[in-house]
C-alpha positions in Angstrom: -28.0 -29.7 30.2 -24.5 -28.7 29.4 -21.4 -30.8 28.8 -20.2 -30.6 32.3 -23.4 -32.1 33.7 -23.3 -34.9 31.1 -19.6 -35.7 31.9 -20.5 -35.7 35.6 -23.4 -38.2 34.9 -21.1 -40.4 32.9 -18.5 -40.5 35.6 -21.2 -41.4 38.2 -22.5 -44.2 35.9 -19.0 -45.5 35.2 -17.9 -45.4 38.9 -21.2 -47.1 40.0 -21.0 -49.7 37.3 -17.4 -50.6 38.1 -18.1 -50.7 41.8 -20.9 -53.2 41.1 -18.8 -55.1 38.6 -15.8 -55.2 41.1 -18.0 -56.3 44.0 -19.8 -58.9 41.9 -16.5 -60.3 40.5 -15.0 -60.4 44.0 -18.2 -62.0 45.4 -18.3 -64.5 42.5 -14.7 -65.5 43.0 -15.3 -66.1 46.7 -18.5 -68.0 46.1 -17.4 -70.1 43.0 -13.9 -71.0 44.2 -15.1 -73.4 47.0 -17.4 -75.1 44.5 -14.6 -75.5 42.0 -12.3 -76.8 44.7 -14.8 -79.4 45.8 -15.1 -80.6 42.2 -11.4 -80.5 41.3 -8.9 -83.3 41.8 -6.7 -82.9 44.9 -3.6 -82.0 43.0 -5.3 -79.3 41.0 -7.1 -77.5 43.8 -5.0 -74.4 43.1 -6.8 -74.0 39.7 -10.1 -73.5 41.4 -10.1 -69.6 41.1 -9.2 -69.7 37.4 -12.8 -70.4 36.1 -14.5 -67.6 38.0 -11.6 -65.2 37.0 -12.1 -66.2 33.3 -15.8 -65.7 33.5 -15.4 -62.4 35.4 -12.8 -61.3 32.9 -15.3 -61.9 30.1 -17.8 -59.9 32.1 -15.3 -57.0 32.5 -14.5 -57.2 28.7 -18.2 -57.1 27.9 -18.9 -54.2 30.2 -15.9 -52.2 29.1 -16.4 -52.8 25.4 -20.2 -52.1 25.6 -19.4 -48.8 27.4 -16.9 -47.9 24.6 -19.3 -48.9 21.8 -22.1 -47.0 23.6 -19.9 -44.0 24.0 -19.0 -44.1 20.3 -22.7 -44.6 19.3 -21.8 -48.0 17.7 -23.4 -51.4 17.9 -21.5 -54.7 18.0 -24.3 -56.9 16.6 -25.5 -60.3 18.0 -22.2 -61.6 19.3 -21.7 -59.0 22.0 -25.3 -59.6 23.1 -24.7 -63.4 23.2 -21.4 -62.9 25.1 -23.0 -60.6 27.6 -26.0 -62.9 28.3 -23.7 -66.0 28.3 -21.3 -64.5 30.8 -24.2 -63.4 32.9 -25.8 -66.8 32.8 -22.5 -68.5 33.6 -21.9 -66.2 36.5 -25.4 -66.8 37.8 -25.1 -70.5 37.4 -21.7 -70.8 39.1 -22.9 -68.6 42.0 -26.1 -70.6 42.7 -24.8 -74.0 41.8 -23.6 -74.9 45.3 -26.8 -73.9 47.0 -28.9 -75.5 44.3 -27.0 -78.9 44.7 -27.7 -78.6 48.5 -31.3 -77.7 47.8 -30.9 -74.5 49.7 -33.4 -72.1 48.2 -32.4 -69.2 50.4 -28.7 -69.7 49.4 -29.8 -69.8 45.7 -31.7 -66.5 46.2 -28.8 -64.9 48.1 -26.1 -66.0 45.7 -28.3 -65.0 42.7 -28.3 -61.3 43.9 -24.8 -60.4 42.8 -25.0 -62.1 39.3 -28.4 -60.7 38.6 -27.4 -57.3 39.8 -24.3 -57.5 37.5 -26.4 -58.6 34.5 -29.1 -55.9 35.1 -26.4 -53.3 35.8 -24.6 -54.2 32.6 -27.8 -54.0 30.6 -28.9 -50.8 32.4 -25.5 -49.2 32.1 -25.5 -50.0 28.4 -29.0 -48.5 28.0 -27.9 -45.5 30.1 -24.7 -45.1 28.0 -26.6 -45.3 24.8 -29.2 -42.8 26.1 -26.3 -40.5 27.3 -24.6 -41.0 23.9 -27.8 -40.0 22.1 -28.2 -37.1 24.5 -24.6 -36.2 24.0 -24.9 -36.6 20.3 -28.1 -34.5 20.4 -26.3 -32.0 22.6 -23.2 -32.0 20.3 -25.6 -31.7 17.4 -27.2 -28.8 19.2 -23.9 -27.4 20.0 -22.7 -28.0 16.5 -25.8 -26.3 15.2 -25.3 -23.5 17.7 -21.6 -23.3 16.6 -22.7 -23.4 13.0 -25.4 -20.8 13.7 -22.8 -18.7 15.5 -20.3 -19.3 12.7 -23.1 -18.5 10.2 -24.0 -15.4 12.2 -20.3 -14.6 12.4 -20.0 -15.2 8.7 -23.1 -13.1 8.1 -21.7 -10.4 10.4 -18.3 -10.7 8.6 -20.1 -10.6 5.2 -22.2 -7.6 6.5 -19.0 -6.0 7.7 -17.3 -6.8 4.4 -20.3 -5.4 2.6 -20.3 -2.4 4.9 -16.6 -1.9 4.3 -17.1 -2.5 0.6 -20.0 0.0 0.6 -17.8 2.4 2.7 -15.0 2.0 0.2 -17.4 2.4 -2.7 -18.8 5.4 -0.9 -15.3 6.8 -0.3 -14.4 6.0 -3.9 -17.6 7.7 -5.0 -16.9 10.7 -2.9 -13.3 10.8 -4.1 -14.5 10.4 -7.7 -17.1 13.1 -7.2 -14.4 15.2 -5.5 -12.1 14.7 -8.4 -14.9 15.4 -10.9 -15.8 18.5 -8.9 -12.2 19.6 -8.8 -11.9 18.8 -12.5 -15.0 20.8 -13.1 -13.7 23.7 -11.0 -10.4 23.4 -12.9 -12.2 23.5 -16.2 -14.3 26.4 -15.1 -11.2 28.2 -13.8 -9.4 27.4 -17.1 -12.4 28.7 -19.0 -12.5 31.8 -16.9 -8.8 32.3 -17.3 -9.1 31.7 -21.1 -12.1 34.0 -21.3 -10.2 36.6 -19.2 -7.1 36.2 -21.5 -9.3 36.4 -24.5 -11.0 39.6 -23.1 -7.5 40.9 -22.3 -6.3 40.1 -25.8 -9.4 41.7 -27.2 -9.0 44.7 -24.9 -5.3 44.9 -25.9 -6.2 44.6 -29.6 -8.9 47.3 -29.1 -6.4 49.4 -27.2 -3.8 48.8 -29.9 -6.4 49.6 -32.6 -7.4 52.7 -30.7 -3.7 53.7 -30.3 -3.1 52.9 -34.0 -6.1 55.0 -34.9 -5.1 57.7 -32.6 -1.5 57.5 -33.9 -2.9 57.6 -37.5 -5.2 60.4 -36.5 -2.3 62.3 -34.9 -0.2 61.5 -38.0 -3.0 62.8 -40.2 -3.4 65.8 -38.0 0.3 66.3 -37.9 0.5 65.9 -41.7 -2.4 68.2 -42.0 -0.8 70.6 -39.6 2.5 70.1 -41.5 0.7 70.8 -44.8 -1.1 73.7 -43.2 2.2 75.0 -41.7 3.9 74.5 -45.1 1.0 76.2 -46.8 1.2 79.1 -44.3 4.9 79.1 -44.6 4.6 79.0 -48.4 1.9 81.8 -48.2 4.1 83.6 -45.7 7.1 83.2 -48.0 5.1 84.2 -50.9 3.8 87.2 -49.0 7.3 88.0 -47.8 8.5 87.6 -51.3 5.8 89.9 -52.6 6.5 92.3 -49.8 10.2 92.1 -50.6 9.5 92.5 -54.3 7.2 95.4 -53.5 9.8 96.8 -51.1 12.5 96.3 -53.7 10.3 97.8 -56.3 9.4 100.7 -54.0 13.1 101.1 -53.1 14.0 100.9 -56.7 11.4 103.5 -57.5 12.6 105.6 -54.5 16.2 105.1 -55.5 15.3 105.9 -59.1 13.5 109.0 -57.9 16.4 109.9 -55.6 18.8 109.2 -58.4 16.7 111.3 -60.8 16.5 114.0 -58.1 20.2 113.7 -57.3 20.9 113.7 -61.1 18.9 116.9 -61.5 20.6 118.4 -58.4 24.0 117.3 -59.7 23.2 118.8 -63.0 22.2 122.0 -61.2 25.3 121.9 -59.1 27.6 120.9 -61.9 26.0 123.4 -64.3 27.1 126.3 -61.9 30.7 125.9 -63.2 33.9 126.6 -61.3 33.4 128.5 -58.1 34.8 132.0 -58.0 35.3 131.7 -54.3 35.1 129.0 -51.7 31.6 127.6 -51.2 30.0 127.1 -47.9 30.8 123.6 -46.5 27.3 122.3 -46.7 27.0 123.4 -50.3 30.6 122.3 -51.0 29.8 118.8 -49.6 26.7 118.6 -51.9 28.7 119.6 -54.8 31.5 117.0 -54.0 28.8 114.3 -53.7 27.3 115.3 -57.1 30.8 115.3 -58.6 31.5 111.9 -57.0 28.3 110.6 -58.4 29.1 112.0 -61.8 32.6 110.4 -61.5 34.3 113.7 -62.0 38.0 113.9 -61.0 39.0 115.2 -57.6 40.5 118.3 -59.2 37.3 119.1 -61.1 35.3 118.8 -57.9 37.8 121.0 -56.2 37.4 123.7 -58.9 33.6 123.5 -58.6 33.6 123.9 -54.8 36.6 126.3 -54.4 37.9 123.9 -51.7 41.3 122.3 -51.7 42.1 119.1 -53.5 43.0 117.3 -50.2 39.6 118.2 -48.6 37.8 117.0 -51.7 39.9 113.9 -51.8 38.9 113.1 -48.1 35.2 113.6 -49.0 35.6 111.3 -51.9 37.1 108.6 -49.7 34.2 109.0 -47.2 31.7 108.7 -50.1 33.5 105.5 -51.3 33.3 104.0 -47.8 29.7 104.9 -47.5 28.9 103.5 -50.9 30.7 100.2 -50.1 28.8 99.9 -46.7 25.5 100.6 -48.4 26.3 98.1 -51.2 27.2 95.3 -48.7 24.0 96.0 -46.7 22.0 95.8 -49.9 23.6 92.6 -50.8 22.9 91.1 -47.4 19.3 92.3 -47.6 18.9 90.7 -51.0 20.4 87.4 -49.8 18.2 87.3 -46.7 
């Protein structure tokens, strides 16, 4: 049963109870008022309905408060019970009093129906309300338990979702940490490779520089060796040239000495001939002039030896001087070179 059905049952009970109470109260007023009028002084007949109204008001109060207490799950104690039975007994007594005084048993039975129905309805309504309250409490407890169960399930789902989100965040953080560690590892490996490559490049550069230095030193040694070899060859060549020059000079000196000796003998022969009786042939005259020039004889003496004129001998002397000067300068140049 749900809350709608419970509220519907409560409304049906309340409506039925108040219909019975209203009918019983109206019937009681109509039944008790003549009895009270017959037992009231003539000037106070108008007060006859007051007593049934007061008794019925007490009944209404009892029924209403019992319904509220039953709805709240409370219990008023003994006094509400006493008031309820007292008002019921008073209502029953007032309704059957007139028939009982007239000894009308049928009237007593008929007038006892409404009060008895009111008393039983009040007790039954109270029992119904308490049962409904218990049922409602049980239903509310059940609903509360269901809500708590749902809230617990929601909290568990939320906790599971939080745990899942936490695990997901931890997983993401773990993945990010692993990614960072992997990237750091890759960076370290890259740095190590670059450092190793730079070290290899430095070693290669150092080896290349060392090879270049060794090659340069080898070239320098070879160049020095070649320079020494070249200097040695040049020195040997110079020495050889010097020896050749000395040998040439010595040979030339010997040849010149031989020529001078031969020329001296020839001059002696030519000069020993004495003054020419007649003009000598030109070839012989030239040889005689050359011998006289070499012997440093005067031009006139040479002219007497050849039989040629002094002018012609003087011209031959000049030619010999020029030739001697040219030969001397060439000899000097050869000696200098």
